[in-house]
C-alpha positions in Angstrom: -25.6 25.0 -4.2 -26.0 24.4 -7.9 -26.6 20.9 -9.3 -23.1 21.1 -10.9 -21.5 21.9 -7.6 -23.4 19.1 -5.9 -22.2 16.7 -8.5 -18.6 17.9 -8.1 -18.8 17.6 -4.3 -20.2 14.1 -4.6 -17.3 13.2 -6.9 -14.8 14.5 -4.3 -16.5 12.6 -1.5 -16.5 9.4 -3.6 -12.8 9.8 -4.4 -12.0 10.4 -0.7 -13.9 7.2 0.3 -12.0 5.2 -2.3 -8.7 6.6 -1.1 -9.5 5.7 2.5 -10.3 2.2 1.4 -7.1 1.9 -0.6 -5.1 3.2 2.4 -6.7 0.8 4.7 -5.9 -2.1 2.3 -2.3 -1.0 2.1 -2.1 -0.7 5.8 -3.5 -4.2 6.3 -1.0 -5.6 3.7 2.0 -3.8 5.2 1.2 -5.1 8.7 0.0 -8.6 7.7 -3.3 -7.7 9.5 -5.5 -10.4 8.0 -8.5 -9.5 10.2 -8.4 -6.0 8.9 -8.3 -7.4 5.4 -11.4 -9.4 6.1 -13.2 -6.2 7.2 -12.5 -4.6 3.9 -14.3 -7.2 1.8 -17.8 -8.3 1.5 -18.2 -11.9 2.7 -18.8 -13.2 -0.9 -16.2 -10.9 -2.6 -14.1 -12.3 -5.4 -10.4 -11.5 -5.5 -8.5 -11.6 -8.8 -4.7 -11.5 -8.6 -4.3 -12.8 -12.2 -2.6 -16.1 -12.5 -1.6 -16.0 -8.9 -5.1 -16.3 -7.4 -8.7 -16.0 -8.5 -11.5 -16.9 -6.1 -13.2 -15.9 -2.9 -11.4 -13.1 -1.2 -11.8 -14.8 2.2 -10.0 -17.9 0.7 -7.2 -15.6 -0.5 -6.9 -14.0 2.9 -6.7 -17.5 4.4 -3.6 -18.2 2.2 -1.8 -14.9 3.2 0.0 -16.3 6.3 1.9 -18.8 4.2 2.5 -16.3 1.4 3.8 -13.7 3.9 5.7 -16.0 6.1 9.1 -14.9 4.8 8.2 -11.2 4.6 8.9 -9.1 7.6 7.1 -6.1 6.3 5.7 -4.7 3.1 5.5 -1.1 2.1 3.0 0.3 -0.3 2.8 3.8 -1.7 -0.7 4.8 -2.1 0.0 8.5 -2.8 1.0 8.0 -6.4 -2.6 7.1 -7.5 -4.0 9.2 -10.2 -7.7 9.7 -11.0 
């Protein structure tokens, strides 16, 4: 395999890993699965939702039950992402 092909293959593998993470995030959000959310972040991760929330991701996840209380289900479409 040429170095160029190796680079292209690595780019595809990286994109796939990112897509799997995005899909897991959407799945956790749709199902209000806050434990799954926790597994998707590093313990000291920062979450920035603009003026809505900025701080430790684990603190944001702690607020989700109150935020989602009146939401039966959410639906995210991850297939429209473009690279």
